[in-house]
C-alpha positions in Angstrom: -28.3 -17.5 37.7 -30.7 -19.6 39.7 -34.7 -18.9 39.1 -35.2 -17.4 42.5 -32.5 -14.3 41.8 -34.0 -13.7 38.2 -37.7 -13.7 39.8 -36.5 -11.3 42.6 -34.6 -9.2 40.1 -37.9 -8.8 37.7 -39.6 -7.8 41.1 -37.4 -5.5 41.9 -36.9 -3.9 38.2 -40.6 -3.6 37.7 -40.9 -2.0 41.0 -38.5 0.7 40.1 -40.3 1.5 36.9 -43.3 2.2 39.1 -41.7 4.3 41.5 -40.0 6.2 38.9 -43.3 7.0 36.9 -42.5 5.0 33.9 -45.6 2.6 34.7 -49.0 2.6 36.3 -51.7 0.2 36.8 -52.5 0.0 33.3 -49.6 -2.2 32.8 -50.4 -4.5 35.8 -53.7 -4.9 34.2 -52.1 -5.9 30.8 -50.1 -8.5 32.2 -53.2 -9.6 33.9 -54.2 -10.5 30.7 -51.5 -12.9 29.9 -51.3 -16.3 30.6 -50.0 -20.1 29.9 -52.3 -19.6 26.2 -50.3 -16.4 25.6 -47.1 -16.3 27.5 -45.7 -13.3 25.0 -49.0 -11.2 25.5 -47.7 -8.2 27.2 -44.4 -8.3 24.5 -46.7 -8.7 21.7 -48.8 -5.6 22.7 -45.9 -3.3 23.8 -44.2 -4.2 20.6 -46.9 -3.8 18.3 -45.6 -2.3 15.2 -48.6 -1.9 13.6 -49.3 1.6 12.4 -52.6 2.9 10.5 -50.1 5.3 8.3 -53.5 7.0 6.7 -54.7 7.9 10.4 -51.4 9.6 11.0 -51.6 11.1 7.6 -54.8 12.4 8.1 -54.3 14.1 11.5 -51.0 15.7 10.7 -52.6 17.1 7.4 -55.0 18.5 9.8 -52.1 19.8 12.0 -50.3 21.2 8.7 -53.5 22.9 7.4 -54.1 24.5 11.1 -50.2 25.6 10.9 -50.4 26.8 7.6 -53.6 29.1 8.4 -51.8 31.0 11.1 -48.2 31.3 9.4 -46.4 28.8 11.5 -44.2 27.8 8.7 -41.9 25.9 10.6 -44.7 23.6 11.9 -46.0 23.5 8.5 -42.8 21.9 6.7 -42.1 19.7 9.2 -45.7 18.2 8.8 -44.9 18.3 5.0 -41.6 16.1 5.4 -43.7 14.0 8.0 -46.5 13.5 5.6 -44.1 12.2 3.0 -42.7 9.6 5.3 -45.9 8.4 6.1 -47.0 7.9 2.7 -43.7 5.7 2.3 -45.0 3.7 5.5 -41.6 4.6 7.2 -41.7 4.2 10.5 -38.6 5.1 11.9 -38.9 8.4 9.8 -42.2 8.7 11.2 -40.8 8.7 14.9 -38.3 11.2 14.0 -40.7 13.7 12.0 -43.1 13.2 15.7 -40.3 14.7 17.8 -39.4 17.2 15.1 -43.4 18.3 14.9 -43.4 18.6 19.0 -40.2 20.5 19.2 -41.3 23.1 16.3 -44.9 23.2 18.0 -43.6 23.9 21.3 -41.2 26.4 19.8 -43.9 27.9 18.0 -46.0 28.2 21.0 -44.0 29.7 23.6 -42.7 32.6 20.3 -46.1 33.2 20.1 -46.7 33.5 23.8 -44.2 35.8 24.0 -45.3 38.3 21.1 -48.6 38.4 22.8 -47.5 38.8 26.1 -45.5 42.0 24.8 -48.7 43.0 22.7 -50.3 43.3 25.9 -47.9 45.3 27.5 -47.9 47.6 24.8 -51.7 48.2 25.1 -51.4 48.4 28.6 -48.9 51.3 28.2 -51.3 53.1 26.2 -50.1 52.0 22.7 -51.1 50.5 19.9 -49.4 47.4 17.8 -47.5 48.4 15.5 -47.9 46.9 12.2 -44.4 44.7 10.7 -44.2 45.1 7.0 
């Protein structure tokens, strides 16, 4: 494939990434920082593998504490697993745990919203919230 065709394909593909919402103007600004002295600048920034595991662990620890304080057991348990992988500095496992924590958090949020909505309906109907044992 000749250079002109490759360049056209590159431009069209990049334009589609913008149209589909995968990229925004920040990417263009990043590309403008790339020059002949550092031709792989964008790839290096995007492909950066260094992770501050201590910082990630501190944030996950805080979420674990918050989850624990409200009784969100599944979120707390996902955070415990996440923290273990932070300690091992296992990037792949941390990424999987991040998805698990996000999923558990979203589920918990929806469940609590439903519970609170039900409580509001009980009170609006003149009742009191029963205690669950």
